C-alpha positions as CSV (number, residue, x, y, z in Angstrom):
1,M,84.8,108.3,99.8
2,A,88.4,108.8,100.9
3,L,88.1,106.2,103.7
4,G,86.7,103.7,101.2
5,R,89.6,104.2,98.9
6,I,92.1,103.8,101.7
7,V,90.5,100.5,102.8
8,H,90.5,99.4,99.2
9,Y,94.2,100.0,98.8
10,A,94.9,98.4,102.1
11,V,93.0,95.2,101.1
12,D,94.8,95.2,97.8
13,A,98.2,95.5,99.6
14,V,97.3,92.5,101.8
15,L,96.3,90.5,98.8
16,V,99.6,91.2,97.0
17,S,101.5,90.3,100.2
18,T,99.6,87.1,100.5
19,V,100.4,86.2,96.9
20,V,104.1,86.8,97.5
21,A,103.9,84.6,100.6
22,G,102.3,81.8,98.5
23,I,105.0,82.2,95.9
24,R,107.6,81.9,98.6
25,R,106.0,78.8,100.1
26,S,105.5,77.0,96.7
27,S,108.7,77.9,94.9
28,G,111.2,79.1,97.6
29,F,111.7,82.5,95.8
30,T,111.3,85.5,98.0
31,V,111.7,89.3,97.9
32,D,115.3,90.2,98.9
33,T,114.7,92.9,101.4
34,T,118.4,93.2,102.2
35,R,118.8,95.2,99.0
36,I,116.7,98.0,100.5
37,S,119.3,100.4,101.9
38,D,117.0,102.5,104.2
39,P,116.5,100.5,107.5
40,T,113.0,102.0,108.0
41,M,111.8,101.0,104.5
42,R,113.4,97.6,105.0
43,S,111.5,97.1,108.2
44,L,108.3,98.2,106.6
45,A,108.8,95.8,103.7
46,D,109.5,92.9,106.2
47,R,106.3,93.8,108.1
48,F,104.4,94.0,104.8
49,L,105.6,90.5,103.8
50,G,104.9,89.2,107.4
51,V,101.3,90.2,107.1
52,G,101.0,88.1,103.9
53,E,102.6,85.2,105.7
54,T,100.1,85.5,108.5
55,I,97.1,85.7,106.1
56,F,98.5,82.7,104.1
57,D,98.9,80.7,107.3
58,M,95.3,81.5,108.3
59,A,94.0,80.5,104.9
60,T,95.9,77.3,105.0
61,A,94.6,76.4,108.4
62,T,91.1,77.2,107.3
63,S,91.4,75.0,104.3
64,V,92.9,72.1,106.2
65,N,90.0,72.1,108.7
66,S,87.3,72.5,106.0
67,D,85.3,69.8,104.4
68,Y,85.4,71.7,101.1
69,F,89.1,71.0,100.6
70,R,91.0,67.8,100.2
71,K,94.7,67.1,99.8
72,D,95.9,66.4,96.2
73,S,97.1,62.9,96.0
74,R,99.7,63.8,93.3
75,R,102.0,65.4,95.9
């Protein structure tokens, strides 16, 4: 039961990080990690956001190569 809860929280954290990466890509706004004073926590935050960037890149690559997605002509 405890392992399932840990996995659940880890997946939730990755999803939040991926949403933040999508916000950064679409709007240019990002989390200002320079405001975190502790260098260890800042490094963890940067890694956390980096995981979201990686997942977002993987999802983008998958959608580009998929027949189920097409580029919106309005952009």
